C-alpha positions in Angstrom: -208.8 -54.0 -44.0 -207.0 -52.9 -47.2 -203.7 -53.7 -45.6 -204.6 -57.3 -45.0 -205.2 -58.0 -48.7 -201.6 -58.4 -49.7 -200.9 -60.7 -46.7 -204.0 -62.8 -47.6 -202.9 -63.0 -51.2 -199.4 -64.1 -50.2 -200.8 -66.8 -48.0 -203.2 -68.1 -50.7 -200.3 -68.2 -53.2 -198.2 -70.3 -50.8 -201.0 -72.6 -49.9 -200.3 -75.2 -52.7 -196.7 -75.5 -51.7 -197.6 -75.8 -48.0 -200.2 -78.5 -48.8 -197.7 -80.7 -50.6 -196.8 -83.9 -48.7 -193.2 -84.5 -47.8 -191.2 -86.6 -50.2 -191.3 -90.2 -49.0 -188.1 -91.7 -47.8 -186.7 -94.8 -49.6 -187.7 -98.1 -47.8 -185.4 -101.0 -47.3 -186.2 -104.5 -48.5 -184.4 -107.8 -48.6 -184.6 -110.3 -51.5 -183.3 -113.8 -51.7 -182.8 -116.0 -54.7 -180.3 -116.9 -57.4 -178.6 -114.8 -60.0 -180.2 -115.2 -63.4 -178.0 -112.7 -65.2 -175.9 -109.6 -64.6 -175.9 -106.9 -67.3 -173.3 -104.4 -66.2 -174.7 -102.9 -63.0 -178.2 -104.4 -63.5 -178.7 -107.7 -61.6 -181.6 -110.0 -62.3 -182.4 -112.5 -59.6 -184.8 -115.4 -59.6 -186.8 -115.6 -56.4 -187.9 -118.9 -54.8 -191.4 -118.2 -56.1 -190.1 -118.3 -59.6 -190.6 -114.6 -60.3 -187.7 -112.4 -61.3 -186.6 -109.0 -59.9 -184.2 -106.5 -61.4 -182.1 -104.4 -59.1 -179.6 -101.7 -59.9 -176.1 -101.6 -58.4 -174.4 -98.2 -58.0 -171.0 -96.9 -56.9 -172.0 -97.3 -53.3 -173.3 -100.8 -53.5 -171.3 -103.1 -51.3 -170.7 -106.7 -52.4 -169.8 -109.4 -50.0 -169.1 -113.1 -50.4 -170.5 -115.9 -48.3 -168.5 -119.1 -47.9 -169.2 -122.3 -46.0 -168.1 -122.3 -42.4 -168.4 -124.6 -39.3 -169.4 -124.1 -35.7 -165.8 -124.6 -34.6 -164.8 -121.5 -36.6 -166.7 -119.4 -34.1 -164.3 -118.2 -31.4 -164.5 -115.8 -28.4 -164.6 -112.2 -29.7 -165.9 -113.4 -33.1 -168.6 -111.2 -34.5 -171.7 -113.1 -35.6 -175.4 -112.7 -36.4 -177.9 -115.4 -35.6 -181.5 -115.8 -36.8 -183.8 -117.2 -34.2 -187.5 -118.2 -34.7 -190.2 -116.7 -32.6 -189.4 -116.1 -29.0 -186.8 -118.8 -28.7 -183.1 -118.3 -28.3 -182.2 -121.3 -30.5 -180.4 -120.3 -33.7 -181.6 -121.4 -37.1 -178.9 -119.6 -39.1 -175.5 -118.2 -38.2 -173.3 -115.7 -40.1 -169.7 -115.2 -39.1 -168.1 -111.9 -40.2 -164.6 -111.1 -41.2 -162.8 -108.5 -38.9 -163.4 -105.7 -41.5 -167.2 -106.3 -41.4 -167.7 -106.4 -37.6 -170.7 -104.4 -36.5 -173.0 -105.5 -39.4 -176.6 -105.3 -38.1 -175.5 -105.1 -34.5 -178.4 -105.4 -32.0 -181.8 -107.1 -32.3 -184.3 -106.6 -35.1 -187.2 -108.4 -36.7 -186.1 -110.6 -39.6 -188.0 -111.9 -42.6 -186.8 -115.4 -43.1 -190.0 -116.6 -41.4 -192.8 -115.0 -39.5 -191.7 -113.9 -36.0 -188.0 -114.4 -36.7 -185.3 -112.2 -35.0 -181.8 -111.3 -36.1 -179.3 -110.6 -33.4 -175.8 -109.3 -34.1 -173.0 -109.0 -31.7 -169.5 -109.9 -30.4 -169.2 -113.2 -28.6 -168.4 -112.4 -25.0 -168.9 -115.9 -23.7 -168.8 -119.2 -25.5 -169.2 -122.8 -24.2 -170.2 -126.3 -25.2 -169.7 -128.1 -28.4 -173.1 -129.3 -29.6 -175.1 -127.3 -28.9 -172.8 -124.3 -28.4 -174.0 -121.6 -26.0 -173.0 -118.1 -26.8 -173.5 -114.6 -25.3 -173.6 -111.8 -27.9 -172.7 -108.3 -26.7 -173.7 -105.2 -28.6 -174.9 -101.6 -28.1 -173.1 -98.7 -26.3 -169.9 -100.1 -24.9 -171.3 -103.6 -25.6 -173.4 -103.2 -22.4 -176.4 -105.1 -23.9 -176.2 -108.9 -24.4 -178.3 -111.8 -25.6 -177.8 -115.5 -24.9 -178.3 -117.9 -27.8 -178.0 -121.6 -28.3 -176.5 -122.9 -31.6 -177.3 -126.6 -32.2 -175.0 -128.9 -34.1 -175.8 -128.9 -37.8 -176.9 -125.2 -37.8 -176.0 -123.7 -41.2 -173.1 -121.3 -40.8 -171.5 -119.1 -43.4 -168.6 -116.6 -43.3 -169.0 -113.2 -44.9 -166.0 -111.3 -46.3 -165.6 -108.5 -48.9 -166.4 -109.7 -52.4 -166.7 -108.4 -55.9 -169.2 -108.2 -58.7 -167.4 -110.8 -60.7 -168.8 -113.4 -58.3 -172.3 -112.6 -59.4 -172.5 -115.4 -61.9 -175.7 -117.3 -63.1 -176.9 -119.7 -60.4 -175.1 -118.1 -57.5 -177.3 -117.7 -54.4 -177.7 -114.1 -53.2 -179.3 -112.0 -50.5 -179.8 -108.5 -51.7 -180.6 -105.5 -49.5 -182.3 -102.8 -51.5 -183.7 -99.3 -51.1 -187.0 -98.8 -52.9 -187.5 -95.4 -54.5 -191.0 -93.9 -54.6 -191.4 -95.0 -58.2 -190.8 -98.7 -57.1 -187.3 -99.0 -58.6 -185.0 -101.2 -56.5 -181.4 -100.0 -55.9 -179.0 -102.4 -54.2 -177.2 -101.2 -51.1 -175.7 -104.5 -50.1 -175.3 -107.8 -52.1 -174.2 -111.0 -50.4 -173.3 -113.7 -52.9 -172.6 -117.4 -52.1 -169.4 -119.0 -53.4 -169.3 -122.6 -54.7 -172.9 -123.3 -54.0 -173.0 -121.7 -50.6 -176.4 -120.1 -49.7 -176.1 -116.9 -47.6 -177.5 -117.3 -44.1 -179.0 -113.8 -43.9 
């Protein structure tokens, strides 16, 4: 019995450490709005609701520019993302990526532009029609998975390419991907900024 006391004491001493919950992982959020001001690496954006949000940009923050594009800019083997509402395969928004950015958000995932929206990213393996255009997007291991989408005439299309922080001027439209720390601070991982009045389609 005496021998068990040191073991019991050690277990009791370790109990507080064992009871501590694991440190929560940062969660990813997306925010849309316009640049109000940039102070160095701090970006203040005004959201559609009128509220403002401050996000911090760091050495790993990637900045891209979104420019206006057209349906005819989409070619076979282009890499695009499309936002579709609900269970339909009819695109509401299309983003065309420069060659260096191919693979961005590949696959299918829920999106927050509206309730039930889905974002699908992939390489165009089949393309036909003019208005609407019908495209098959391939993604996944060896591009073995595919999804068919219809892109009506007049669908907003933007083209995304590498950008720089100098484009983050007051009034520019932005989509900001952030990681929220446990204390609530928002740190930008990706910033997409529209040029010359363009609104990003992500």
